[in-house]
PAPAGU-523799 format. One record per atom (N, C-alpha, C): atom name; x, y, z; residue number from 1; residue in one letter. Coordinates in pm, 1 decimal. Example, Ala and Ser with C-alpha at 12.3 -4.5 7.8 and 13.67 -1.06 7.14 Angstrom:
<recs>
+------+----------+----------+----------+-----+------+
: atom :        u :        v :        w : seq : type :
+------+----------+----------+----------+-----+------+
:    N :   1319.0 :   -569.0 :    780.0 :   1 :    a :
:   CA :   1230.0 :   -450.0 :    780.0 :   1 :    a :
:    C :   1320.0 :   -330.0 :    780.0 :   1 :    a :
:    N :   1285.0 :   -225.0 :    708.0 :   2 :    s :
:   CA :   1367.0 :   -106.0 :    714.0 :   2 :    s :
:    C :   1290.0 :      3.0 :    787.0 :   2 :    s :
+------+----------+----------+----------+-----+------+
</recs>
This chain:
<recs>
+------+----------+----------+----------+-----+------+
: atom :        u :        v :        w : seq : type :
+------+----------+----------+----------+-----+------+
:    N :  -1567.9 :   6201.1 :  -6930.0 :   1 :    l :
:   CA :  -1697.9 :   6234.3 :  -6874.6 :   1 :    l :
:    C :  -1680.9 :   6307.1 :  -6742.2 :   1 :    l :
:    N :  -1775.0 :   6393.7 :  -6714.6 :   2 :    s :
:   CA :  -1770.0 :   6464.0 :  -6587.3 :   2 :    s :
:    C :  -1827.9 :   6377.1 :  -6477.3 :   2 :    s :
:    N :  -1809.2 :   6418.6 :  -6352.5 :   3 :    k :
:   CA :  -1860.4 :   6341.1 :  -6239.9 :   3 :    k :
:    C :  -2012.6 :   6339.3 :  -6236.8 :   3 :    k :
:    N :  -2075.2 :   6436.6 :  -6299.8 :   4 :    v :
:   CA :  -2220.9 :   6439.4 :  -6305.2 :   4 :    v :
:    C :  -2271.0 :   6324.6 :  -6393.0 :   4 :    v :
:    N :  -2198.3 :   6293.7 :  -6497.7 :   5 :    n :
:   CA :  -2243.0 :   6193.2 :  -6592.8 :   5 :    n :
:    C :  -2204.1 :   6051.2 :  -6556.0 :   5 :    n :
:    N :  -2111.5 :   6032.2 :  -6465.5 :   6 :    n :
:   CA :  -2078.5 :   5895.6 :  -6422.7 :   6 :    n :
:    C :  -2062.9 :   5889.3 :  -6271.3 :   6 :    n :
:    N :  -2173.1 :   5906.3 :  -6198.4 :   7 :    p :
:   CA :  -2164.0 :   5898.8 :  -6052.2 :   7 :    p :
:    C :  -2137.6 :   5755.5 :  -6006.8 :   7 :    p :
:    N :  -2074.6 :   5737.3 :  -5890.9 :   8 :    p :
:   CA :  -2047.5 :   5601.6 :  -5842.7 :   8 :    p :
:    C :  -2176.1 :   5533.9 :  -5798.2 :   8 :    p :
:    N :  -2174.4 :   5402.2 :  -5798.2 :   9 :    i :
:   CA :  -2288.5 :   5323.3 :  -5751.9 :   9 :    i :
:    C :  -2238.2 :   5225.6 :  -5647.4 :   9 :    i :
:    N :  -2315.2 :   5210.0 :  -5539.9 :  10 :    g :
:   CA :  -2278.4 :   5118.4 :  -5432.8 :  10 :    g :
:    C :  -2322.8 :   4976.7 :  -5462.4 :  10 :    g :
:    N :  -2263.1 :   4882.6 :  -5390.9 :  11 :    i :
:   CA :  -2296.7 :   4741.8 :  -5410.6 :  11 :    i :
:    C :  -2443.0 :   4714.9 :  -5376.4 :  11 :    i :
:    N :  -2494.8 :   4783.4 :  -5273.4 :  12 :    y :
:   CA :  -2633.5 :   4759.8 :  -5232.7 :  12 :    y :
:    C :  -2729.9 :   4797.0 :  -5344.7 :  12 :    y :
:    N :  -2713.1 :   4913.7 :  -5402.0 :  13 :    r :
:   CA :  -2801.8 :   4957.1 :  -5510.2 :  13 :    r :
:    C :  -2784.0 :   4868.9 :  -5633.4 :  13 :    r :
:    N :  -2661.9 :   4829.4 :  -5660.2 :  14 :    l :
:   CA :  -2634.8 :   4740.3 :  -5773.1 :  14 :    l :
:    C :  -2706.7 :   4606.6 :  -5755.3 :  14 :    l :
:    N :  -2699.8 :   4549.9 :  -5634.8 :  15 :    s :
:   CA :  -2767.0 :   4422.1 :  -5611.5 :  15 :    s :
:    C :  -2918.5 :   4437.8 :  -5615.8 :  15 :    s :
:    N :  -2969.4 :   4554.0 :  -5575.5 :  16 :    k :
:   CA :  -3113.2 :   4578.5 :  -5581.2 :  16 :    k :
:    C :  -3161.7 :   4585.1 :  -5725.9 :  16 :    k :
:    N :  -3083.8 :   4650.4 :  -5812.9 :  17 :    y :
:   CA :  -3121.0 :   4659.1 :  -5954.4 :  17 :    y :
:    C :  -3107.4 :   4525.2 :  -6025.4 :  17 :    y :
:    N :  -3021.7 :   4438.8 :  -5975.4 :  18 :    m :
:   CA :  -2992.8 :   4312.7 :  -6045.1 :  18 :    m :
:    C :  -3068.9 :   4193.2 :  -5987.4 :  18 :    m :
:    N :  -3170.3 :   4214.8 :  -5905.3 :  19 :    t :
:   CA :  -3248.5 :   4102.4 :  -5856.1 :  19 :    t :
:    C :  -3321.2 :   4037.9 :  -5973.6 :  19 :    t :
:    N :  -3321.4 :   3905.6 :  -5974.7 :  20 :    n :
:   CA :  -3380.1 :   3823.1 :  -6081.9 :  20 :    n :
:    C :  -3309.6 :   3840.9 :  -6216.0 :  20 :    n :
:    N :  -3189.9 :   3898.0 :  -6215.9 :  21 :    k :
:   CA :  -3110.9 :   3913.8 :  -6339.0 :  21 :    k :
:    C :  -2968.0 :   3865.7 :  -6316.2 :  21 :    k :
:    N :  -2949.7 :   3767.3 :  -6229.5 :  22 :    e :
:   CA :  -2815.6 :   3723.8 :  -6191.3 :  22 :    e :
:    C :  -2737.7 :   3661.9 :  -6306.9 :  22 :    e :
:    N :  -2808.2 :   3613.8 :  -6410.3 :  23 :    d :
:   CA :  -2737.8 :   3552.6 :  -6523.0 :  23 :    d :
:    C :  -2688.5 :   3655.9 :  -6623.2 :  23 :    d :
:    N :  -2726.3 :   3781.8 :  -6607.2 :  24 :    k :
:   CA :  -2686.1 :   3887.3 :  -6699.6 :  24 :    k :
:    C :  -2564.9 :   3963.0 :  -6645.1 :  24 :    k :
:    N :  -2501.5 :   4042.6 :  -6731.6 :  25 :    i :
:   CA :  -2385.1 :   4122.5 :  -6693.2 :  25 :    i :
:    C :  -2431.7 :   4265.0 :  -6664.9 :  25 :    i :
:    N :  -2400.5 :   4316.1 :  -6547.2 :  26 :    a :
:   CA :  -2433.9 :   4453.6 :  -6511.5 :  26 :    a :
:    C :  -2327.6 :   4545.5 :  -6569.9 :  26 :    a :
:    N :  -2369.9 :   4648.7 :  -6644.6 :  27 :    v :
:   CA :  -2277.1 :   4742.4 :  -6707.3 :  27 :    v :
:    C :  -2298.6 :   4879.6 :  -6644.8 :  27 :    v :
:    N :  -2193.6 :   4935.0 :  -6584.9 :  28 :    i :
:   CA :  -2200.1 :   5064.9 :  -6518.4 :  28 :    i :
:    C :  -2093.4 :   5155.2 :  -6576.7 :  28 :    i :
:    N :  -2134.1 :   5271.5 :  -6626.7 :  29 :    v :
:   CA :  -2037.3 :   5369.3 :  -6675.2 :  29 :    v :
:    C :  -2004.3 :   5458.6 :  -6556.1 :  29 :    v :
:    N :  -1916.0 :   5411.1 :  -6473.3 :  30 :    g :
:   CA :  -1878.5 :   5480.5 :  -6351.1 :  30 :    g :
:    C :  -1801.0 :   5385.8 :  -6262.3 :  30 :    g :
:    N :  -1794.1 :   5421.5 :  -6134.4 :  31 :    k :
:   CA :  -1717.5 :   5343.0 :  -6039.4 :  31 :    k :
:    C :  -1812.1 :   5269.0 :  -5946.1 :  31 :    k :
:    N :  -1776.3 :   5145.7 :  -5911.0 :  32 :    v :
:   CA :  -1852.7 :   5067.2 :  -5815.6 :  32 :    v :
:    C :  -1784.0 :   5078.9 :  -5680.5 :  32 :    v :
:    N :  -1861.9 :   5121.3 :  -5579.8 :  33 :    t :
:   CA :  -1805.4 :   5142.6 :  -5446.7 :  33 :    t :
:    C :  -1863.6 :   5041.6 :  -5348.8 :  33 :    t :
:    N :  -1797.4 :   5028.6 :  -5234.9 :  34 :    d :
:   CA :  -1841.5 :   4938.1 :  -5130.1 :  34 :    d :
:    C :  -1956.1 :   5003.4 :  -5052.9 :  34 :    d :
:    N :  -2038.3 :   4921.4 :  -4990.8 :  35 :    d :
:   CA :  -2148.1 :   4971.5 :  -4909.5 :  35 :    d :
:    C :  -2144.7 :   4898.3 :  -4776.1 :  35 :    d :
:    N :  -2112.9 :   4969.8 :  -4669.7 :  36 :    v :
:   CA :  -2096.4 :   4906.2 :  -4539.2 :  36 :    v :
:    C :  -2229.4 :   4863.6 :  -4480.1 :  36 :    v :
:    N :  -2341.4 :   4913.0 :  -4533.4 :  37 :    r :
:   CA :  -2472.6 :   4874.7 :  -4481.4 :  37 :    r :
:    C :  -2508.5 :   4732.0 :  -4520.0 :  37 :    r :
:    N :  -2436.8 :   4674.8 :  -4615.4 :  38 :    m :
:   CA :  -2468.4 :   4541.3 :  -4665.4 :  38 :    m :
:    C :  -2373.6 :   4439.9 :  -4603.5 :  38 :    m :
:    N :  -2430.5 :   4333.0 :  -4549.0 :  39 :    m :
:   CA :  -2350.0 :   4228.4 :  -4488.5 :  39 :    m :
:    C :  -2278.1 :   4149.2 :  -4596.7 :  39 :    m :
:    N :  -2166.5 :   4085.2 :  -4558.9 :  40 :    d :
:   CA :  -2086.7 :   4009.9 :  -4656.3 :  40 :    d :
:    C :  -2163.8 :   3893.9 :  -4717.0 :  40 :    d :
:    N :  -2249.1 :   3829.0 :  -4637.8 :  41 :    d :
:   CA :  -2321.2 :   3713.2 :  -4690.4 :  41 :    d :
:    C :  -2439.3 :   3752.8 :  -4777.4 :  41 :    d :
:    N :  -2473.1 :   3880.1 :  -4783.1 :  42 :    k :
:   CA :  -2585.9 :   3926.4 :  -4863.6 :  42 :    k :
:    C :  -2545.0 :   3971.2 :  -5004.1 :  42 :    k :
:    N :  -2415.2 :   3976.9 :  -5032.7 :  43 :    v :
:   CA :  -2369.3 :   4017.9 :  -5166.1 :  43 :    v :
:    C :  -2396.3 :   3904.5 :  -5263.4 :  43 :    v :
:    N :  -2477.3 :   3928.5 :  -5367.4 :  44 :    p :
:   CA :  -2507.7 :   3819.8 :  -5461.1 :  44 :    p :
:    C :  -2392.5 :   3794.5 :  -5558.1 :  44 :    p :
:    N :  -2399.3 :   3681.3 :  -5625.7 :  45 :    k :
:   CA :  -2299.3 :   3647.2 :  -5726.8 :  45 :    k :
:    C :  -2334.6 :   3722.7 :  -5854.2 :  45 :    k :
:    N :  -2253.6 :   3822.5 :  -5889.6 :  46 :    l :
:   CA :  -2280.9 :   3907.3 :  -6004.9 :  46 :    l :
:    C :  -2159.2 :   3916.7 :  -6095.2 :  46 :    l :
:    N :  -2184.4 :   3935.5 :  -6222.8 :  47 :    t :
:   CA :  -2078.8 :   3972.5 :  -6316.4 :  47 :    t :
:    C :  -2097.8 :   4120.1 :  -6345.6 :  47 :    t :
:    N :  -1998.3 :   4201.1 :  -6311.9 :  48 :    v :
:   CA :  -2010.5 :   4346.1 :  -6319.7 :  48 :    v :
:    C :  -1902.7 :   4401.0 :  -6411.7 :  48 :    v :
:    N :  -1943.3 :   4487.2 :  -6504.7 :  49 :    c :
:   CA :  -1850.8 :   4559.0 :  -6592.0 :  49 :    c :
:    C :  -1861.2 :   4706.1 :  -6556.5 :  49 :    c :
:    N :  -1750.4 :   4769.3 :  -6523.3 :  50 :    a :
:   CA :  -1751.8 :   4910.0 :  -6483.8 :  50 :    a :
:    C :  -1619.9 :   4975.9 :  -6521.2 :  50 :    a :
:    N :  -1619.2 :   5109.4 :  -6513.9 :  51 :    l :
:   CA :  -1496.4 :   5183.7 :  -6540.0 :  51 :    l :
:    C :  -1394.4 :   5162.6 :  -6429.0 :  51 :    l :
:    N :  -1442.8 :   5141.8 :  -6306.5 :  52 :    g :
:   CA :  -1350.5 :   5121.3 :  -6195.8 :  52 :    g :
:    C :  -1421.5 :   5061.3 :  -6076.4 :  52 :    g :
:    N :  -1343.2 :   5003.7 :  -5986.3 :  53 :    f :
:   CA :  -1394.1 :   4943.3 :  -5864.5 :  53 :    f :
:    C :  -1306.6 :   4989.7 :  -5749.1 :  53 :    f :
:    N :  -1366.5 :   5011.2 :  -5632.7 :  54 :    t :
:   CA :  -1283.2 :   5029.8 :  -5515.2 :  54 :    t :
:    C :  -1229.9 :   4892.3 :  -5475.4 :  54 :    t :
:    N :  -1122.0 :   4890.5 :  -5399.7 :  55 :    e :
:   CA :  -1060.2 :   4762.4 :  -5363.5 :  55 :    e :
:    C :  -1156.1 :   4674.3 :  -5284.3 :  55 :    e :
:    N :  -1229.1 :   4735.3 :  -5189.3 :  56 :    t :
:   CA :  -1319.4 :   4655.9 :  -5106.4 :  56 :    t :
:    C :  -1439.5 :   4607.1 :  -5186.5 :  56 :    t :
:    N :  -1488.4 :   4687.4 :  -5279.1 :  57 :    a :
:   CA :  -1601.2 :   4644.1 :  -5362.5 :  57 :    a :
:    C :  -1560.1 :   4527.0 :  -5450.4 :  57 :    a :
:    N :  -1442.2 :   4537.0 :  -5510.6 :  58 :    r :
:   CA :  -1393.3 :   4427.7 :  -5594.9 :  58 :    r :
:    C :  -1375.4 :   4300.0 :  -5513.3 :  58 :    r :
:    N :  -1318.6 :   4310.5 :  -5394.3 :  59 :    s :
:   CA :  -1295.0 :   4191.6 :  -5312.5 :  59 :    s :
:    C :  -1425.9 :   4128.8 :  -5266.2 :  59 :    s :
:    N :  -1527.0 :   4210.0 :  -5236.1 :  60 :    r :
:   CA :  -1655.3 :   4155.0 :  -5191.5 :  60 :    r :
:    C :  -1729.6 :   4086.8 :  -5306.1 :  60 :    r :
:    N :  -1721.8 :   4142.7 :  -5426.4 :  61 :    i :
:   CA :  -1787.8 :   4080.9 :  -5542.3 :  61 :    i :
:    C :  -1720.3 :   3948.1 :  -5575.6 :  61 :    i :
:    N :  -1587.5 :   3946.4 :  -5574.6 :  62 :    v :
:   CA :  -1513.3 :   3823.8 :  -5605.9 :  62 :    v :
:    C :  -1533.8 :   3719.3 :  -5496.4 :  62 :    v :
:    N :  -1540.1 :   3762.1 :  -5369.6 :  63 :    a :
:   CA :  -1560.7 :   3668.0 :  -5259.3 :  63 :    a :
:    C :  -1697.7 :   3602.2 :  -5266.5 :  63 :    a :
:    N :  -1795.3 :   3672.1 :  -5324.7 :  64 :    a :
:   CA :  -1929.7 :   3616.1 :  -5338.2 :  64 :    a :
:    C :  -1940.0 :   3521.8 :  -5458.3 :  64 :    a :
:    N :  -1830.2 :   3507.1 :  -5532.7 :  65 :    g :
:   CA :  -1830.7 :   3420.0 :  -5649.5 :  65 :    g :
:    C :  -1859.2 :   3495.3 :  -5777.5 :  65 :    g :
:    N :  -1863.2 :   3627.2 :  -5770.4 :  66 :    g :
:   CA :  -1888.9 :   3709.6 :  -5888.7 :  66 :    g :
:    C :  -1762.5 :   3739.0 :  -5965.5 :  66 :    g :
:    N :  -1775.7 :   3833.5 :  -6058.0 :  67 :    e :
:   CA :  -1664.2 :   3864.8 :  -6147.1 :  67 :    e :
:    C :  -1666.6 :   4014.5 :  -6176.9 :  67 :    e :
:    N :  -1550.0 :   4076.7 :  -6180.5 :  68 :    c :
:   CA :  -1535.3 :   4217.8 :  -6215.4 :  68 :    c :
:    C :  -1458.7 :   4224.4 :  -6347.3 :  68 :    c :
:    N :  -1521.5 :   4280.0 :  -6450.4 :  69 :    i :
:   CA :  -1457.3 :   4284.0 :  -6580.7 :  69 :    i :
:    C :  -1452.0 :   4428.2 :  -6631.4 :  69 :    i :
:    N :  -1366.9 :   4451.0 :  -6732.1 :  70 :    t :
:   CA :  -1354.0 :   4582.4 :  -6793.0 :  70 :    t :
:    C :  -1437.8 :   4587.9 :  -6920.4 :  70 :    t :
:    N :  -1446.7 :   4705.4 :  -6979.7 :  71 :    f :
:   CA :  -1522.6 :   4720.4 :  -7103.1 :  71 :    f :
:    C :  -1456.3 :   4646.3 :  -7219.6 :  71 :    f :
:    N :  -1324.1 :   4633.2 :  -7217.6 :  72 :    d :
:   CA :  -1255.0 :   4555.8 :  -7320.9 :  72 :    d :
:    C :  -1295.4 :   4408.8 :  -7313.6 :  72 :    d :
:    N :  -1300.6 :   4355.4 :  -7192.0 :  73 :    q :
:   CA :  -1341.4 :   4216.4 :  -7174.4 :  73 :    q :
:    C :  -1487.9 :   4198.1 :  -7211.4 :  73 :    q :
:    N :  -1571.0 :   4298.6 :  -7182.1 :  74 :    l :
:   CA :  -1712.7 :   4291.2 :  -7218.3 :  74 :    l :
:    C :  -1729.8 :   4289.1 :  -7369.7 :  74 :    l :
:    N :  -1649.5 :   4366.2 :  -7441.7 :  75 :    a :
:   CA :  -1659.1 :   4369.5 :  -7588.0 :  75 :    a :
:    C :  -1623.0 :   4234.4 :  -7648.7 :  75 :    a :
:    N :  -1531.0 :   4163.1 :  -7586.7 :  76 :    l :
:   CA :  -1495.8 :   4029.4 :  -7635.6 :  76 :    l :
:    C :  -1602.0 :   3926.1 :  -7598.0 :  76 :    l :
:    N :  -1659.9 :   3941.1 :  -7480.1 :  77 :    r :
:   CA :  -1755.7 :   3843.8 :  -7430.3 :  77 :    r :
:    C :  -1895.2 :   3861.2 :  -7491.4 :  77 :    r :
:    N :  -1940.6 :   3986.6 :  -7504.4 :  78 :    a :
:   CA :  -2074.4 :   4013.3 :  -7559.2 :  78 :    a :
:    C :  -2064.9 :   4130.0 :  -7657.7 :  78 :    a :
:    N :  -2017.0 :   4104.5 :  -7779.9 :  79 :    p :
:   CA :  -1996.2 :   4214.3 :  -7874.8 :  79 :    p :
:    C :  -2124.8 :   4286.3 :  -7914.6 :  79 :    p :
:    N :  -2238.3 :   4216.4 :  -7911.6 :  80 :    t :
:   CA :  -2364.4 :   4281.6 :  -7948.7 :  80 :    t :
:    C :  -2436.7 :   4339.1 :  -7828.0 :  80 :    t :
:    N :  -2386.6 :   4314.0 :  -7707.8 :  81 :    g :
:   CA :  -2450.8 :   4365.5 :  -7588.4 :  81 :    g :
:    C :  -2563.8 :   4278.1 :  -7538.7 :  81 :    g :
:    N :  -2571.0 :   4155.6 :  -7589.0 :  82 :    s :
:   CA :  -2676.8 :   4066.8 :  -7541.7 :  82 :    s :
:    C :  -2645.4 :   4018.8 :  -7400.8 :  82 :    s :
:    N :  -2749.3 :   3993.7 :  -7324.4 :  83 :    n :
:   CA :  -2740.0 :   3951.7 :  -7183.8 :  83 :    n :
:    C :  -2668.0 :   4053.6 :  -7097.0 :  83 :    n :
:    N :  -2686.0 :   4181.5 :  -7126.4 :  84 :    t :
:   CA :  -2629.5 :   4286.9 :  -7043.2 :  84 :    t :
:    C :  -2741.3 :   4377.4 :  -6993.9 :  84 :    t :
:    N :  -2719.8 :   4438.8 :  -6878.9 :  85 :    v :
:   CA :  -2813.9 :   4534.8 :  -6822.7 :  85 :    v :
:    C :  -2736.9 :   4663.0 :  -6798.1 :  85 :    v :
:    N :  -2773.4 :   4770.9 :  -6866.4 :  86 :    l :
:   CA :  -2707.4 :   4900.0 :  -6850.6 :  86 :    l :
:    C :  -2769.6 :   4972.8 :  -6732.9 :  86 :    l :
:    N :  -2688.0 :   5002.3 :  -6633.0 :  87 :    i :
:   CA :  -2734.8 :   5069.7 :  -6512.8 :  87 :    i :
:    C :  -2675.5 :   5208.9 :  -6511.4 :  87 :    i :
:    N :  -2760.5 :   5309.4 :  -6493.8 :  88 :    r :
:   CA :  -2711.3 :   5445.4 :  -6494.1 :  88 :    r :
:    C :  -2715.8 :   5505.6 :  -6356.0 :  88 :    r :
+------+----------+----------+----------+-----+------+
</recs>
């Protein structure tokens, strides 16, 4: 895919889209990046599936009690795509 079709998404926007959906898995076809505008204690506990993560984004999600998974792990966990939210 080109960069136009899979732009990166920041943690702040990801957490904004996932409000009241914390029990679901966020699926992003792109890279998840860190957002310095968001304080460490404001990162919610999320399960995120993406093509890639920056090191700081991955560490902040895991530190908040969340989980970073790959598409292979998502296929094993939710083969029909139930309880997932596709974020573009």
